[in-house]
C-alpha positions as CSV (number, residue, x, y, z in Angstrom):
1,M,-2.6,-37.2,19.2
2,L,1.2,-37.3,19.5
3,P,3.2,-34.3,20.7
4,I,5.1,-32.2,18.1
5,G,8.5,-30.5,18.2
6,G,9.4,-26.9,17.6
7,V,6.2,-25.5,19.1
8,K,7.7,-22.1,20.0
9,E,9.1,-21.5,16.5
10,K,5.9,-22.7,14.8
11,V,3.6,-20.6,17.0
12,L,5.8,-17.5,16.6
13,G,5.8,-18.0,12.8
14,A,2.0,-18.3,12.8
15,V,1.6,-15.1,14.9
16,R,3.9,-13.2,12.4
17,A,1.6,-14.5,9.6
18,G,-1.5,-13.1,11.4
19,I,-2.8,-16.4,12.8
20,S,-4.4,-16.1,16.3
21,T,-6.0,-19.5,16.8
22,I,-3.7,-22.4,17.4
23,V,-4.5,-26.1,17.8
24,L,-1.9,-28.2,19.6
25,P,-1.7,-31.7,21.1
26,K,-2.5,-31.6,24.8
27,E,1.0,-33.0,25.6
28,N,2.5,-29.8,24.2
29,A,0.8,-27.6,26.9
30,A,4.1,-27.1,28.7
31,D,5.7,-25.8,25.5
32,L,3.4,-22.7,25.7
33,D,5.4,-21.5,28.7
34,D,8.3,-20.8,26.4
35,L,6.3,-18.1,24.5
36,P,6.6,-14.5,25.5
37,D,3.6,-13.3,27.7
38,D,2.3,-10.8,25.1
39,V,2.2,-13.6,22.4
40,R,0.5,-16.1,24.8
41,S,-2.2,-13.5,25.7
42,S,-2.9,-12.8,22.1
43,L,-3.6,-16.4,21.2
44,D,-6.7,-18.6,21.3
45,V,-5.1,-22.0,22.0
46,H,-6.9,-25.3,21.8
47,L,-5.2,-28.3,23.4
48,V,-6.6,-31.5,21.9
49,E,-6.3,-35.2,22.7
50,D,-7.7,-36.7,19.5
51,L,-8.7,-36.1,15.9
52,D,-12.4,-35.7,16.8
53,E,-11.5,-32.5,18.6
54,V,-9.4,-31.1,15.7
55,L,-12.2,-31.7,13.2
56,T,-14.8,-30.1,15.5
57,L,-12.6,-27.0,15.8
58,A,-11.5,-26.8,12.1
59,L,-14.9,-27.6,10.6
60,R,-17.3,-25.3,12.4
61,G,-20.7,-26.9,12.9
62,A,-19.3,-30.4,12.5
63,R,-18.6,-33.2,14.9
64,F,-17.1,-36.7,14.5
65,E,-19.4,-39.6,15.5
66,A,-18.9,-43.3,15.1
67,G,-16.3,-42.7,12.4
68,H,-18.4,-40.2,10.4
69,L,-18.2,-36.5,10.0
70,V,-21.7,-35.1,10.9
71,F,-22.7,-31.5,10.2
72,D,-25.4,-29.7,12.3
73,G,-27.8,-28.6,9.6
74,E,-26.6,-28.6,6.0
75,A,-23.0,-29.2,5.1
76,P,-21.3,-26.0,4.1
77,V,-20.8,-25.7,0.3
78,R,-18.3,-23.5,-1.4
79,A,-19.3,-21.7,-4.6
80,E,-16.4,-23.2,-6.6
81,P,-15.2,-26.4,-4.9
82,A,-13.3,-27.9,-7.8
83,R,-11.5,-24.6,-8.6
84,E,-10.5,-24.0,-5.0
85,A,-9.1,-27.5,-4.7
86,Q,-6.8,-26.9,-7.7
87,L,-5.2,-23.7,-6.4
88,S,-1.5,-24.0,-5.6
89,F,0.0,-22.5,-2.5
90,R,1.6,-19.8,-4.7
91,Q,-1.8,-18.9,-6.2
92,M,-3.2,-18.6,-2.7
93,D,-0.4,-16.3,-1.6
94,E,-0.9,-14.2,-4.7
95,A,-4.7,-13.8,-4.2
96,P,-4.9,-11.3,-1.4
97,G,-8.4,-10.9,0.1
98,R,-9.6,-14.1,-1.5
99,F,-9.1,-16.1,1.8
100,P,-10.1,-14.8,5.2
101,P,-7.2,-13.4,7.3
102,G,-5.7,-15.8,9.7
103,V,-6.5,-18.9,7.6
104,C,-3.6,-21.3,7.5
105,F,-3.4,-24.1,4.8
106,V,-1.5,-27.2,5.7
107,R,-0.4,-29.7,3.0
108,F,-0.7,-33.4,3.9
109,R,1.1,-36.1,1.9
């Protein structure tokens, strides 16, 4: 897990959006000192070293073993997986209450 830049700005933006759980590379731990005390105390920060830890945190009830994602019990299933996957970011923003508060969607290319 490589360190990222602009941690203070990203975290403050997340807090303004109502996000309280933050996952950061362990090498960015010192960047948290730049945050105001009240912001730092309101956050649940997870400092991670590898992707296994990120997946375990992001996908509750899952762990990464030998290159495979393993769920404890049955894998969670959404009622409409195909439809959810097709929603645009604009549609997500325009559907208040559809997604839990504090959920942050990240687009990967």
